[in-house]
C-alpha positions, 0 to 999 in steps of 0.5 A, spaced: 703 439 294 708 441 299 703 441 305 700 448 303 694 448 297 698 449 291 694 451 284 694 445 279 697 450 274 703 452 278 705 444 277 705 445 270 712 445 267 716 442 273 719 435 272 718 429 276 723 424 277 727 427 271 723 423 266 716 426 266 714 434 265 708 435 267 704 438 261 696 440 264 692 438 269 686 432 267 683 432 273 684 432 281 681 428 288 682 426 294 688 424 295 692 428 288 691 430 282 692 427 275 696 431 269 698 429 261 705 429 261 711 429 256 716 422 257 723 425 256 728 421 255 736 423 253 733 430 254 727 429 248 720 428 248 718 421 247 711 421 249 705 422 253 703 419 259 698 420 265 702 422 272 698 422 278 700 425 284 698 423 291 699 425 297 696 421 303 694 423 309 697 418 313 702 412 313 696 407 312 693 410 307 701 411 304 701 403 305 695 402 302 697 405 295 704 402 295 701 396 295 696 397 290 701 400 285 705 394 287 699 389 284 698 394 278 705 394 275 703 386 275 697 387 270 696 387 263 690 388 259 687 391 253 682 394 257 687 397 262 692 403 261 699 400 261 703 401 267 710 406 265 713 407 272 712 410 280 715 412 285 717 418 290 718 426 288 724 428 292 724 435 291 721 441 289 713 443 290 711 436 289 716 433 294 714 428 298 708 426 294 708 419 290 707 419 283 705 413 278 705 414 271 700 410 266 699 410 259 695 416 257 688 414 255 684 417 249 679 419 253 676 420 259 672 415 263 666 419 263 667 420 256 666 413 255 661 411 259 656 416 255 658 412 248 653 407 247 659 401 245 659 395 249 666 393 252 669 386 248 668 381 254 675 379 253 
C-alpha cells in the first residue's frame, strides 16, 4: 500500500496506530482493503474490529473520504456497524493510508442478502 502493489497477506500482522493488529483480509475494493483486526489495549487483545485501509488517488477523493468518516462517526443505528476510530497511518507498509475501524460484522452483506429474512423496519 506504500505506492507499489503490496499483497494483502504482506500486511497481516502489522499494527495500525498502536491499536489494531491486522489479522486476516476480508476484501478489497477500488481504493483499499478491509481486514479483520485485533483491537489491542494495554498489550492485550480486547476484541475484534473491521479495519478499512484506504489510499485515495487524489486530494479531492481524500477530502470526500474524510467528510464521510466525520458523518459516519455521528451515526448510530441497530442496522449499522458501530464506528470505533479513524486516522492516518504514519509509518510502515500502510504509511499514508486512511484507516477506519468499525465493529466487525458477523457475516458479509452478500451472505445477508442471500437470506430470505426482512430487516426490521426500525
